[in-house]
DOKOLTI-853995 format. One record per residue: residue in three letters; x, y, z of N, C-alpha, C, O in turn. Coordinates in pm, whole numbers, plus 50000, padded with zeros to 5 digits. Layout:
N
ALAXYZXYZXYZXYZ...
***
This chain:
572
UNK885425958225186884155951125257883785941625190883585944525072UNK883535927425226882795914325184881795915425180881455924425257UNK880825910325121879375906225099878635905825181877805913525229UNK879115891525208878215887625349878065896225456876985897025514UNK879365905125501879205914325555878465926125579878165930825689UNK878115931825434877515943125425876175940625374875325949325355UNK875995923925346873945923225408873955922025544873325930625605UNK874595912125616874305912325732874525926325778873765926125875UNK875065939225778875705953325833873675959125768872865964725841UNK873455955825642872445966725602871045958925689870125965825732UNK871075948325700869875934725783869605943725882868555949825903UNK871055944125966870825946426114870605967126107870145972626207UNK870965974825995870395984326017868415986826015867625995126060UNK868375977725956867055976625905866255978426049865655987326108UNK866645962926072866115957426221866495969126349865925969826457UNK867485976626306867505988226485866695997126445866026003426527UNK866585999326317865296012626229863806010426299863136018926357UNK863435993826270862385990326316862545987526468861565991926528UNK863505981426556863565977526679862925995126753861945996526825UNK863696004226713863456017526781862146024426740861556030726828UNK861696023926628860196024526601859356020726695858706027926772UNK859376009026686858735997826780858606005526895857726013926916UNK859576002226974859986008227115859236025727150858416028127238UNK859836035827050858826048327049857266044227111856776047127221UNK856536034726970855246037626960854696027727085853516024127084UNK855686023227202855456017527307855036031227454854146030027539UNK855886041327438855796051427513853936058227536853126062827456UNK853896055827683852396060727729852946063627850854056059827885UNK851956072327939851996077528091850516071228160850056076228262UNK849956061528102849336055528165849826042928338850126030928344UNK849696053728449849936045628560849276032528580848456032728671UNK849406022228524848926011828533850166004728420850776012128343UNK850435987028424851235979828395851895979028247852725971028203UNK851105992428173851545991928016852546001228040853196005527945UNK852836006328198853766017328177855226010828158856216017628134UNK855236000328169856325991028168856985988428041858185986128028UNK856235988927958856425979527815857115989827730857535985227624UNK857406006227754858226014327656859926011727765860996010627705UNK859886011327880861056006027965861765991927900862935990027869UNK860905985127894861075974127877861825969927731862835963327710UNK861065975227655861575973527517862695984827486863695980227431UNK862725996827507864036007927546865566000627543866566000727471UNK865065994227669866595987227756867045977327679868265976427660UNK865925965827607866725956127553866925960627400867745953527344UNK866425969727327866865978427234868665982227185869495978727101UNK868505991927308869655997927367870635988627376871625991827309UNK870755977127440871575963927504872295953727338873305947427306UNK870775958327268871325947127151871415957527036870925952826934UNK871735966227025872315979026947873475979626988874265977726895UNK874015981527095874945985827141875655973027126876765977327094UNK875765959227127876745945927092876635942626941877375934726883UNK875605949926883875015944026770875945953726644876785948926567UNK875625965126650876225978726603877445983426627878355984426545UNK877475986626757878725993926828880015982726822881165983326778UNK879455975526868880735961626906880885949026796881705940526830UNK880355947126699879885938426661880665943426454881595939326384UNK879515954126441880015958626323880905969926380881915963426408UNK881175982526414881515988526416883025984926453883925987626373UNK883285978426587884295973126634884905964626552886125964626537UNK883915954826477884355939726455885205928226551886245921926542UNK884405929326621884785925326807883995912026759882805913926734UNK884455899326743884005888026748883555883926878882475878026887UNK884125885826964884235885427096882765880727154882505871027224UNK881775892327094880305890427101880115885927059878905884127060UNK880755879026982879745870126876878315864626939877175868526911UNK878665855527019877725849227075876275856727160875115852727159UNK876825867827225876155879627275874855881527194873685880327232UNK875505885927029874935889126959873565887526884872545894026860UNK874385870226851873135860426822872355859826857871335860526788UNK872325857527046871095854827122870495865127137869275864127143UNK871125879127150870205892827179869125892927049867915895127048UNK869775890626974868915890426831868155880626797867405882526701UNK868115866626870866875858026866865885860826939864755861026890UNK866135863927090865355871927148864655881727130863475881827164UNK865245891927072864575904827094862965909127012862335919327039UNK862505898226904861255896226882860015893827007858955899727025UNK860635883027078860175881727198859765890027301858685893927346UNK861325892227333860485910227417859705916527339858545917227381UNK859935922527220858955930827186857315922727202856235928627209UNK857505911227205855985907527237855385908827294854225912627281UNK856275904927428855785905827590855515919427605854435923227651UNK856395927127571856005944427553854695950527467854175961727473UNK854425941527402852955946427300852205942027369851005944727358UNK852585935627443850915927027519850855939427619849935947427638UNK852525938327699851905949427822851345957227760850125956527777UNK851735966827675851105980927637849485982627652848785991227707UNK849155968627565847415970527574847115966227671845905964427665UNK847615962227795847215957927867846165963227982845215958728045UNK847275981627967846285991328059845325991828043844745983027980UNK844636003328096842726009528087843206014927956842126014727898UNK844166020127856843566030127761843866018827733844376010927812UNK843466015427559843526003227460844056015527361843896027527385UNK844796009427235845276016227144844366013726994843706003526972UNK844486025426899843606018426811844236012126670845446014126660UNK843666005226567843005996626500844815999426379845675991826333UNK844526015626374846166020226307846996017326379847716007526358UNK847086023126457848416022026554848726004326622849695999326679UNK847956001126599848425982326627849085978426563850165973226588UNK848155981526388849075976626257850035980826283850815972526329UNK850575995326271851865997026291852575990526324853445986426247UNK852515986526474852915979826570853595968726526854775965326542UNK852235961226440852605947526432853555947626294854495940326262UNK853185954126256854315956926099855545959926128856305959126032UNK856105963826252857675969726234857855955826390858925954926451UNK856865948626419857565937826513857265923926406857325912526453UNK856975925826274857535912726184858635918426141859545910526169UNK858835922826117859895932226022861665928326120862785925226078UNK861055930726272861935923326367862215910826354863305905426334UNK861205906426366861265888526374861665884226252862385874326266UNK861505887426126861885882625943863665883526006864405873725994UNK864075894526061865325899826041866425886726189867575882326193UNK865265885826273865425876726352865825863526319866675857326382UNK865285859726231865695844826126866435844726077867035834326051UNK866845858226030867955857925897869295860225913870225856425842UNK869325868426040870725877326074871575863226223872715861626266UNK870445857526247871785838726316871605829826233872145818726243UNK870805833326136871175822726006872485827125936873065818425870UNK872775834225939873545842125871875015842025952876085847325923UNK874715835526040875925836226193876325821526215877225816926286UNK875605816526153875775800926188877205791826148878015794526059UNK877225783426217878825776426185878835775426035879775780425974UNK878165771425992878245770825822878055781925757878235780225637UNK877745793025786877975804025678878425820525755878245832225723UNK879005814025858879895826025914881485831325898882135840525948UNK881825818425785883255821425771883635834225692884655840725714UNK882585837325588882775846025483882205863025557882475874725531UNK881325856125657881415874225729882055875525836881995887125876UNK882545869825890884185870525978885695874025892886685878125952UNK885675872125776886775870225750887575884125781888725884225825UNK886945894225756887375909025799888085908525963889245912025983UNK887405904826045887745912626159888635906226221889115895126199UNK888915916626332890285916926391889515913826492888665922526506UNK889435905826566889125897726736888025884726648886895885826600UNK888745875826655887835864226601886825862326695886575870926781UNK886015848426684885355845326778885825834026903886155823326850UNK885935833627034886785830827052886075819327156885435824827246UNK886065807527158885995792527166886695786627290887815781627287UNK885575788227447886575784527525886725771327585885635766027605UNK887555765527613887445751727690887155751427799887845756627887UNK885755743827828885595750627974885725734528080885395723428039UNK886135736828178885775721528270885495724828370885395736628404UNK885265713528451884965715128613883505720328588882725716928499UNK883345728028677882045740828729881675744128619880535742928572UNK882855749728558882275765928468881645757928356880895763028272UNK882075742328358881645734228231880035735128248879265742928192UNK879715723528356878555722228416877315736228390876205734628340UNK877875749128437877245758728460876525760128321875345758528291UNK877895764228228877685767028115876885762927987876365768627891UNK877115746128048875745736727967874415736628052873475730328002UNK874245741628152872975741428239871945756428127870885757028065UNK873065765528159872545776328102872455777727980871745787027939UNK873235767827871872795763327710871385758327713870455762227643UNK871405746127836869885739727777868435746727860867305741827859UNK868825758127923867935767227968867735773227862866845769827784UNK868375781127847868815786627688867615780727579866465784327554UNK868175773727547867415760927437865985760327461865205763427371UNK865665757227554864185755527651863035769127657861865770027620UNK863905778027716863215789927681862835795027529861775799227484UNK863795793627483863885795427303862825788627247862025794427174UNK862735777827273861875767927255859785770927281858895770127197UNK859695774427443859275779127508858475790627370857335789527323UNK859405799527339858275815727307858615808827151858545817127060UNK858865799327124858815797826914856885790526924855935791826847UNK857095780427109856025768227053854795784827077853735785927015UNK855385796227184853925795527190853445810027132852585817227182UNK854255812627008853605818626845853545813126765853145819026664UNK853935795526750853035785426714851705783926758850815783526673UNK851445783126874850595783426939849405793826916848245789726911UNK849705808326902848935814626903848275819426733847245825626707UNK849165814626654849055817826499849015809926405848725814026292UNK849325795426433849505784026354848515772126379847655767926302UNK848865767326515848235755226566848205750526707849235745026744UNK847145751626802847415750426940847165738827016846475732126940UNK847285734027095847345721227175846005726227236845805738427238UNK845075717527286843895723227382843425708127422843535697727357UNK842915710427543842915695227627841195702227671840995712727731UNK840345694427628839005684527671838755688927795839595685127875UNK837595698127856837665696827990836705697228047836605702628157UNK835315689027957834295685728006834005670927877834775667227788UNK832575665027915831695652827856830985660927750830165655427677UNK831295675127737829555679527658830265675027513829515680627433UNK831025669827455831465666227346831255654927259831265653827137UNK830995644527384830945631027377830225623427278829075627627262UNK830585612227196831375609527218832905611127115833945604527109UNK832485620827058833545628826972834795632827036835915629426997UNK834565639427126835755635827240835525633427367834445636527418UNK836535627427438836125625327600836765634127689837855639227662UNK835975636827830837055643327892838525638427954838755628128018UNK839785653027899841275647827887841585644027797842255633727802UNK841265650227657841425645627587842315653227520842345664927558UNK843335649127399844505663427430844195663427255844005652927194UNK844185671027218843725676427027844915685327009845715688327098UNK844945690326849845545696426807844565704326726843875698126645UNK844405720826741843675727126666844075737226589844625746326650UNK843945738826441844265743126329843705761026368842635766626387UNK844835763926365844195778526398844935792926252844705804926237UNK845475786826205845795794126081845455800325991846065808725925UNK843785794125977842955793425850842305803425933842575814925897UNK841495802626037840655809726146840965822226199840705826526312UNK841545827526108841565841126148842215848926321841725856226407UNK843395842826300844655839426463844495860926449844475868926355UNK844415861926573844675881426573845945877626701846135867926774UNK846655891326681847945892026780846955897826900845935904526886UNK847745892027057846585894327172846225909227164846985917527114UNK845145911727211844475921427253844465932227147844435944427162UNK844495927127069844125929026894842895927126789842235916826784UNK842725935926724841955932626618842835929026466842345925826358UNK844125930726498845405925026420845565912026360845825903426444UNK845495907926244846255892326233846035889426099846025896926002UNK845815874726110845305872125932844285871925949843715874226056UNK843465867025769842355869925745841805859125765842575849625756UNK840315855825797839715840725813839195830325660838095827425613UNK839855828825641839855817125541838995804325561838725795525480UNK838745805425657838045787325691836415793025645836025804325675UNK835705784525579834235782625560833565776225623833775764225635UNK832725781425673832475770825832830975772425784830215780025724UNK831075757225864829475754625795829235742625855830125734325872UNK827455740025910826975730925997827845720425972828555717325876UNK827645716326065828645701326150829805700126223829945694426331UNK830605705926158832095712126176831975715826314831105723226361UNK833575706226422833695709626580834785725526547835685727126465UNK834265733826638835225743526666835475746426785834795741726876UNK836405754026805836965759726928836725776826928837315783226841UNK835885783827025835775794927026835555804227160835275796927256UNK835575811427179835685824227265834035820427337833065819027263UNK833955819427463832365815527518831805831927582832145841427652UNK830985827827518830025842627514829285841027658828715850227716UNK829405828327700828925832627889829735844027978829435848128090UNK830755847527902831485857027960831445873227908831095876727795UNK831805880627998831955895327918833515895627861834555890827904UNK833135904427732834395905127663835055923827648835045932727562UNK835345922727729835685935527795837555940027806838275930127795UNK838185951127822839205949727824840225943227906841355939727873UNK839485942028045839705938328158839645921528162840495913028190UNK838795921228137838745902328108839465896127995839765884227997UNK839855906227867840275900827742842075901127825842725890827811UNK842775913027907843835910827958843725894928045844545886228014UNK842885892528133843055881728224843065867128138843495856328177UNK842715869128063842145859327910843855854627826844405843627813UNK844185866127793845365866527748846635856127822847295846227789UNK846495865727948847605860728049847315846128101848005839528179UNK846385843328051845975830628122846805819228039847635810328056UNK845905826327921846515812827800847695813027750848225804627676UNK848175824027796849725822827771850675816127847851775811627814UNK849755816228019850575810228104850125792828062850955783728070UNK848815791028022848545777227956849195773027894849335760827898UNK849875780427810850715776427716852265771627707852935763227647UNK852425780527787853975778627825854235770927964855385769128005UNK853255767028024853035754428123852235737028063851725727028113UNK852635743527908851665728127851850945721627890851135709527904UNK849815728127922848765730727993847755725728065846665720028060UNK849515735528207849525721728330848795734928436848165729828528UNK848785747128438848665756328479847645763628400847885766028281UNK846375767928462845605772828407844985785428527844825780628639UNK844705797728515844405807228614843455818128546843545830428554UNK842375809028464841175818428405839935815228494839155805928479UNK839925823828579839155820828691838155832628679838665843228643UNK836725832628703836095844628681836015850628821836825847228908UNK834995859728846835085867828960834745861429067835015867129173UNK834075847829072833565839129208834765830229252834675822729350UNK836045831429165836915820229196836495808329123836875797829174UNK835825807429017835255790528947836175798528819836405810128782UNK836635780028765837265783528643836275782828565835255775928576UNK836705792628453836165793328317836145788328248837175785128189UNK834505782928198834555770728101834675783627928833755789027866UNK836355783927903836955788227856837855792327740838495802627762UNK838045786227618837285788527585836365770427481836655758527470UNK835855774527459834265760627414834955752427320835965755327256UNK834205740627319834445733827142833425722527192833285714527285UNK832615728027040831615727927016830895724626891831865728426824UNK830305722126828829775716826709828945731726634828405739826708UNK828945733126519828455743826437827035734226409826865722726368UNK825795749426468824625738326498823555744826389822685738526329UNK823835759326381822805770926341823465776126211824405781726268UNK823695778526081824575791225989823205804625974821985805325988UNK824155811925945823585825125908822215824725827822355817025733UNK821345828525829820335831225796819125820025801818305818025711UNK819185814025914818805807926009818055810926106818605819026181UNK816555806326152816225810826248815745792826302814935785826243UNK816445789226413815585774726509815065770526617815155778026713UNK814575761526629813845758326731813885743126778813705734426693UNK814125739626916814185720926909813325718227025813285723627135UNK812495706226962811675699027100811775685727081812125681926969UNK811575678627157811905667627188812655660227094812265651427018UNK814285667127115815595664227064815845666926906816915666226846UNK814905669326868814695671726717814775689026690813835696626710UNK816125693126641816775705526587815495708026446815115700826354UNK815195719526485814255725126369814885741826283815415750126357UNK814765744826138815115748226097814495755826023813825748825946UNK814255772025992813285781225848814785785325834815865782825887UNK814145794625708814995807925668814095813325563813135806425530UNK814375829325486813675836725462813135829525351811955830925319UNK814055820425276813465815225164812505807825183811615809925101UNK812205797525277811125786925329811025788825471811915786225553UNK809455795625502809355796225624808575786825720807735790525801UNK808945775325700808945761025727809765758225828810995758125819UNK809185756325917810395746826016810355734925975809245730025952UNK811105730125964811635717025886812915708725964813685718025989UNK813495697326010813905690426071815425690226001815625687225883UNK816435693926097817835694926031818535680126062818895676726174UNK818655672625954818805657525946820515659925995820845651026073UNK821185665725978822615666325994822485664526140823025655326200UNK821635674926203822225676026347821715658926423822165654026527UNK820795653726341820785644826431821865626026410821715615026462UNK823055632826289823905624526355825115626026422826215620626415UNK824585635126491825815639826572825245640326733825835636026832UNK823885647126727823375646826875823165633526952822335625026920UNK823895632727041823815625827151822725625127265823045628727378UNK821535621027240820405618027374820725606327453820515608827572UNK821035597927439820675588827503822585580327488822915579427369UNK823605575127583824615573527579824395559127618825415552227616UNK823575554727643823705541127615823735534027526823325522627548UNK824075536427428824295534127305825465533327232825835528527125UNK826095541727355827225540627279828145528527313827865521527410UNK829635524827208830095509727253830595505627405830665512927503UNK830845494827396831475498827549832245501127616832125503027737UNK833755501527518834815507327508834355521827538834345526127653UNK834075527327458833535542327485832975546927631833455555427706UNK831765538427651831065538727769831825538327903831595546527992UNK832705528827915833205528327998834035542928029834055548028141UNK834625548027926835385556528008834475570128026835235578328076UNK833155576128007832275585528049831945586228176831185578028229UNK832405594428228832365598428386830695599328461830355595828574UNK829405608628292828375611428401827685605228288828165609428182UNK826485594628265825285592528194823845594928259823245590528357UNK823635601928181822195610328276821215600728300820315603828378UNK821235587728240819985578528240820365564128232821395561728170UNK819675553428288820105545728219818865538228093817815544528083UNK818955531528047817825526927910816535525227964815705528627880UNK815995521228076814195522428093813695535828126812565540228103UNK815235545128217814265564328233814965564728099814005560028038UNK815705566228022815075573927901814035565827810813545571627713UNK813725554127836812245553927714811725558227811811375568927763UNK811165558727978810415569428042810275580527976809155583427934UNK811275588427955811345598827898810375603727793809565613027800UNK810715592427659810065594727555808595591227574807695597627520UNK808445583027635806925577627668805985592227746804765594027743UNK806945600027804806265613227855805715623627726804685629127685UNK806985622327700806605631327565805715624427451805445629427342UNK805555619327472804915612927330803345609027435802455602227382UNK803185614227581801825612327685801635627927607801105627227496UNK801885637127640802355649227616801865657227463801365668427453UNK802145648227360802395651927256800365648727234799585656227176UNK800125638727287798935633027232797655637127377796635630627401UNK798275653127472797475652327579796205658627540796435665927444UNK794865659127575793515665227537793555676827614793505676527737UNK793675691127519793405700727635791725702527630791225705627738UNK791055701227548789455700727551789055694527672788505700527764UNK789445678427671789705672227812789845678827930789045682128017UNK791065680127916791755688028043791145703728085791325709328194UNK790675707128011789195719028047788525717028116788255723328218UNK787925704328061786915697928157786815689828287786005687128377UNK788095687228248788935677528401788975690728519788375690228627UNK789765701728474789915713328535788695721328636788715724128755UNK787555723628515786055729928582785705720128712785405724428824UNK785805705828674785365693428731786385696328916786015698429031UNK787565694828857788485697028988788235710029114788315710429236UNK787895719629006787145732029095786165731529166785925733829285UNK785425727129048783305721729138784105715629267784095724229355UNK784545708129294784785699229388785595706829486785405701429595UNK786065712729493786605722029591786295732429650786785737729750UNK785035736729553784495746429599783215737929687782585744629770UNK782895724929669782005715829771782265717729911781625721530010UNK783845712429873784995708730001784765722630051783925723530140UNK785225731730019785305743430108784045749630169784125758930248UNK783045744930135782075746030187781675744830334780845750530405UNK782835732230358781875726330502783055733730629783115730130747UNK783875744230566784675747130682784675762130649784415765330533UNK784945772130743784475783030773785785790830789786735787130858UNK785705805230697786495814030649787085821930812786405828830888UNK788525818030827789155822830948789855840530921789965849831001UNK790265839730757791155852230751791345854830556790485852930470UNK792095857230547792115863530410793215855230313794345859430291UNK792845846530275794155836030163794995848630130794445859630115UNK796235847130119797105848930003797925839529907798615829629932UNK797585846829772797675837529686799465829929722800115836129807UNK800145817729658801205811629693802035817529580801875828129521UNK802835809429566804075814729480803795804329370803375793329404UNK804005807229248803635797129185804725789829057804575786128940UNK805925790429165807655781029132806745769129183805995767629279UNK807345757929030806515745329011807095736429190806455730229274UNK808455739929180808805729629326808295739029456808395733829567UNK807885749229448806235753829576805725746229582805775738529678UNK804715743929446803405739829450803365727429473802335722829523UNK804435719229443804115704829454804955699929635804895690229710UNK805525710729632806475706129766805125709129906804775702230002UNK804635723529850803845727329949801875722629945800965727630010UNK801855713129858800295711529839799275712129950798085715529950UNK800095707830045799025703030169798555715830211797465720930234UNK800425721230215799715737630317798515745730227797475749630280UNK798795747730094798055756630048797035748730037796165756630001UNK796415735930045795095729630029794555735530156793475741430159UNK795335733930265794305739130394794525755730415794115758630527UNK794855763230370794635772530319793585776130238792815785530257UNK793595766730130792275770430039790825768630088789825774530044UNK790885759030190789785750730246789245764130343788075768030347UNK790615771330435790405782330545790325798230526790205807730604UNK790405797430446791115812630411790175821430331790015815030226UNK789585830730324788345835930230789355839630115790425845730113UNK788725834630035789105838829831789615832929819790175835229712UNK790135819629880791255805129882790295796329720790825790729624UNK789355797629738788425792029643788755797629497789215792129397UNK788375809729521788385820429391789745814729311789845808829203UNK790715818829407792175817429367792385801929275792795802329159UNK792085790529332791885779029320791385782229135792085783629034UNK790065782529155789475783529029789525795528910789015795628798UNK790285804728976791025815028870792695807128778792765806328655UNK793615803228855794565795228879794155778328794795155773128744UNK793175772428782793165764028705792425764128591791955754328534UNK792325776728558790865775728412791775794428376791455802328288UNK792545795528447793485809028312793895806728177794085815928098UNK794045793728147794695790928042793665782727947794085776227851UNK792445783327975791435780927874791355787427799791865783927693UNK790705800027805790465808727653791125810227568790795816127466UNK793025801627604793575806127520793995789927446794865790727359UNK793595779327468793945769027439794105762027309794665751627274UNK793155775127224793195769627085793715778027002793185780826894UNK794835783127043795955797027001796835788526920797325778126963UNK797085795126757798275786926693799645790926773799905802726794UNK800725777326830801745784026858802935776126778802515764826753UNK803855777426743805285771926729805095758726834804265759426925UNK805895747026813805985733726843806535738526975805865735227073UNK807635745627000808035744627134807315749427206807165744027315UNK806405764027169805595772227270804185762227325803515762827428UNK804125754327221802705744627206803195734727319802355732027405UNK804085730527327804515718527417804525723527534803845717027613UNK805205735527590805435742727693804095744527756803795742627874UNK803315748527656801895752227709801265741827763800675744227868UNK801195725527702800585712827741801015710027914800505707528023UNK802585712827834802955711528048802755721728147803115719928263UNK802265731028114801685742328225800295736328237799885737628353UNK799615731628174798575726128174798505712128267798155712828384UNK798825700828212799395687628279800075691228427799845684228525UNK801175705928436801235708828609800365710428699800365706828817UNK799375717628620798115723328692797135711228727796485709628831UNK797195702628607795645694528649796515681328776795985672528845UNK797905685228761798365668328852798585680329010798125675129112UNK799015690329027799015697629125797255700429189797115702929309UNK796155699629107795265700329156794075690329220793095692929290UNK794685675029154794255666729193795295660129317794825651529392UNK796845665029336796685663929516796035673529588795545668629690UNK795855684429577795615694729669793795686629676793565679729775UNK792995687629602791285681629628791225669729668790145667429722UNK792075659429664792655640829745792865648929928792275647230034UNK793665655129897794375659430021793105661230107792745655630210UNK792575670430037791135683030091790125671730130789435673730230UNK789985661530068788815651830082789995642830207790195654130251UNK790245640230232790955632130316790995641130448790845635630558UNK791205654330439791605665430607790445665030677790405667330798UNK788705660230555787805671630623787265659530659786245660930726UNK787665645330634787335629930692788395627630849788705617730916UNK788715642430858789855634930998790915623630951791475617131039UNK791115621730850792115613630829792975615230922792825626930957UNK793855610030988795305612231009796635612730956796995604930867UNK797565623731017798595623130873799315608430803799795608230690UNK799285598030883799905587830851798445580130728798695570830652UNK797895582630731796555584130639796535588630538796445584830422UNK796635597930592796535610730443798105602130295798275596230188UNK798635607130393800635603430292800475589330308801605584530294UNK799645580230329799775563230297798415562330170798225551330119UNK797715571730135796285571030076796815568229930797745574929885UNK796035555329835796895548629753796245560229631797045561329538UNK795265567029618794795576229494795565587029539795685594729444UNK796135591229634797165604329675798225601729631798625610629557UNK799145590429646800505587629595800505585329476801405590429409UNK799245574729393799295583029258798975591029196799065591229074UNK798455600729278798735609429189799765618529191799945625929094UNK800655619329315801935621229330802935617729256803935624429230UNK802545602829207803705595329106803105606628953803885611028869UNK802075608328954801995615528795802635631828823803355638028745UNK802355634628902803005648528905804475646828967805105656829002UNK804955635028979806845636228967806925639528819807735647728777UNK806055632928740806615625028615806635638328557807825638828527UNK806155649128522805935662528463806835672428551807635679428489UNK806775673628685807435680228716809255677528731810045686828747UNK809585665228722810985660528668811445669528502812385676128458UNK810435665828469810825671428325810945681428310812025685028263UNK809465696128355809645704628384811565708728417812465713628349UNK811495705528503812665710728626814185707628543815055715128499UNK814025693428546815225686728492815665686028316816775689628275UNK814805681928246814865676228146815095687428069816075689427997UNK813615698728097812605708227938814165714827897814315713527776UNK815045719627946815755730127887817245725927840818155733827815UNK817285714027833818255705527756817645694927665818355690227576UNK816415690927680816005686427554814635692127452813915684827384UNK814525706927464813935713627432814385732427405815155736827490UNK814035740027322814695753127275814115761227222814275761827100UNK813325769327276812745782227185812845784927064813805780427002UNK812025791627011812455801326874813975809626907814335816727001UNK814585805526798816155816126842816505820726682816495811726598UNK816755831926645816475842326736814975847326746814185845826653UNK814765851326825813045852126848812775864826764813355875126729UNK811515858226749810545865726644810575884026686810805887526801UNK810335893326585810385909126622808995911126728808435903026803UNK808765922626703807725930326804806565926226719805465927426773UNK806585922226617805125926826576805365909026500804735905926399UNK806165900826557805795886026562806435880026364806175868626323UNK806945886726309808145885026232809125877426235809825881026330UNK809655867426176810985857126221812175866826171812345873426069UNK813095864026317814225870826302814835858526235814245847926215UNK816245861526201817765853426170819305852626222819865863526214UNK819845845526256821625843626232821705854726153821105854326045UNK822555868326197822765873626147824305863626051824725852426081UNK824925875025907825515873225852827125867925956827285869326078UNK827855863525882829295854625961828675853426147829125859226246UNK828025848026141827465845826298826825828326260826345823426158UNK827115822826397826965810426399826705803426550827345806426651UNK825555792626542825065782426674825575771126655825585763326560UNK826245771226817826705758326816826115750526951825905757927047UNK825845737826966825925730927083826765717527060827255712126960UNK826695713827224828315700927238826875690227166825745694427143UNK827425674727142827405667027085826285657627199825315651127160UNK826765659127362826395650027469825465664727535825865672827619UNK823955664527453823235671627496822325675727608821395683927604UNK822785668027718822275663427814823325665527954823245661128069UNK824265674027887825515675227942826705686027938827785685727997UNK826015698427823826395704427779826065723727783825375730027703UNK826645727827876826745739227873827265750127752828325756327740UNK825875749527657826595755627511825785769027489824975774227566UNK826055772027405824785783927340823485783627377822985794027335UNK823025779827410821295774827441821475778227614820505782227678UNK822355776727657822245782227863822755794927880823305801327791UNK822565798927999822975804428056824025796728218823875785928275UNK824995807628247825025804428415824135801928471823745791928531UNK823815810128454822575813328567821235809128546820835807728430UNK820225806128677818915802728596818285813728622819015823628637UNK817075815328633816185824528628814925818928618814635811628523UNK813935822228728812125823628751811795826628600812395836028548UNK810795818628518810545821928400808865812028396808545801028442UNK808095823128315806545809428328806825798628227807675799728138UNK805995787228248806115782628157805835782927989806335778027888UNK804885790428020803705796927929803475808827897803175814328002UNK803425819827774803065833927772801845834927776801305845427812UNK801145824027740799395824427679798505818327794797395813027786UNK799595821327939798575818028052799075829028189800135829228251UNK798055836228202798145849428309798995846328434799735853628500UNK798585829528449798765823728596799665807628583799735797228648UNK800305813828446801675799128420802045794728513801615802428598UNK802775784528579803105777628645804905783828621805185785328503UNK805835786628704807275789128664808225780228747808185775328860UNK809165780128637810285772328670811345781928638811155791828568UNK812655778128698814255777228688814525771828546814315760328506UNK815075782928473814945784728343816465787428355816905794428447UNK817665779228216818825782328205818585788628056819475796128017UNK817245785727951817805792027860818085804127818817065810927806UNK819105809827790819615825827738820255820027602821215812627618UNK819795822727464820265817427357821415826227320821295838527326UNK822285821827291823615828427188823835827427059823325816527032UNK824215831426974824905828326826826295836426883826315840926998UNK827395837726793828895838426818829285843326666829425836926562UNK829405857526695830435858926551831555856026535832305858226629UNK832095850226415832795843426353834315852226379835325845826347UNK834465862226419836045864126461836375862026624837335866626687UNK835245853426673835375850426840835555836726777834955829726859UNK835955829326695836425816126622837655814626664838235825226638UNK838845802526748839305802626764840305795726639841185801426574UNK839805780826632840175770126504839375760126511838175759626538UNK839865754926493839345737126455839765724626480840385721426378UNK839785716726548840265704526601840325697226505839325694826437UNK841695691426477841965685026363842105671226387841465662026337UNK843425670626503843725653626562843645650026721843985658926799UNK843305640326761843655634826899844975632226894845325624926801UNK845975636826983847475629426973846925624327150847845631227194UNK846495620527235846335617027375844925618227432844005626327425UNK845265602427513845775594327493845465585627355844745585527255UNK846845576027441846845572127302845745561127246845555559927125UNK845265555427316844055546727298842985558327203842055553027142UNK843115572927191842415579127141842955584926997842235591826925UNK843875582626974844785586626857844025580826726843645570026681UNK844025599226681842965598426524842725612426547842835620626638UNK842165611526358841425623226276840425628926354839625620826401UNK840225642126384838595644226423837705641526313836495642626327
***
């Protein structure tokens, strides 16, 4: 027996043992998709071993040369699909079980590389020296030739796709930027290479994989699994299947939809803004951080380099490619002016103003008779300002209306001198500003209504219009900008008021384009919350704030290079 054949036989035996053991580990009796894993692997293993061990090695039949080569090349890919099928059912498998399966798969994978290489045209002369039946090369003509070449092309394409699939899962992945959350670093529809091999890639639906070699730090852009969606077995299966289809269709087909039929924003590409051991807060676009070693919140200088609040400052070349710019320059400057006004807002003067407005309302209400019991209105900002005239009529005409107005306007005053963090202090002031703006409109409307002014005269009154314009400024900021421009302390303090910090191995991420980024600051849904906890009758608004940090095990990779479009080619 020649040495080349003996080596080939030994490696084939190793592959056969690994393939049989791998197939046996796929046996299960759950009545779901995982039931198909064992029959698939077992059938393919039986066919491969019959041709490889019986026909090719035992009988030395060279006619099966091509079949053995192809069956061996596809064996790890068929096993990979069977591996996913087994773990896609209701019942999972343990880490030890997965680890053994992965090690057996790796043996099969290595053998599938070595064996076809030994059968290559340059190396197979010694291997086939003692064969009774030599491989036969048929000269195909006409339709037979066309069909054979078509099959050969399909085979090459499918094999290449599976190879790309493994490369994408474990080494490097193509990623298409789905939104404008990272402008100007990434524009929508940019295509990038994402390095995965040093970020601890895992076999699908398992925790088995390569170790995470990368050291993450603030300022790095990363791709990670979105924490906005549940990560249970069912969702993981759907996510893996969608990723496989996405990669096999060269990023053209994405079936990763949520329960409502909307395309999931998963995975996400964002920038690391918070590191382990930090507590964060963001106010007026400035990110602050503190640690156990230094309990004073200080501006994060690195974040200022990447955060983009005013897209009007972008170069004309980049700006023309941005689909959505939330402000023009004038609007942006108006926002900054309002923030300055809020910072300088005098709470003592506001308390005097609130009491004065209450006194005016009491005087006005004394001119009207009470007809029925007053029902307190909803405190949601949009309702208060939309229905201010109806609320004013009810305050004037219903018993208890003035008392509610007085309580609403003064409930914050006992807490005005409390010590608060920068975010809480800002929101406390916004709450007071909204109350004063609302009260001015109510009082002025009441004055006009009691003087029998017509609806036309009331709503064209210069003072009421001026009060309305003041209300619009604060309302727009609270309802449209507050949750994007600012962020409460995170992680939240414990029940005793002591700081909490981002745990080891976890990170906080935001998009560079802060006004257009669904990131770890926000939830997919809104909820009605008070502007401040220091006012029992605080104005309410619909907030998206729902901060999260992400464990590094959910980090998929790091963008390295933009490769499309041509005008955007370059390293990240």
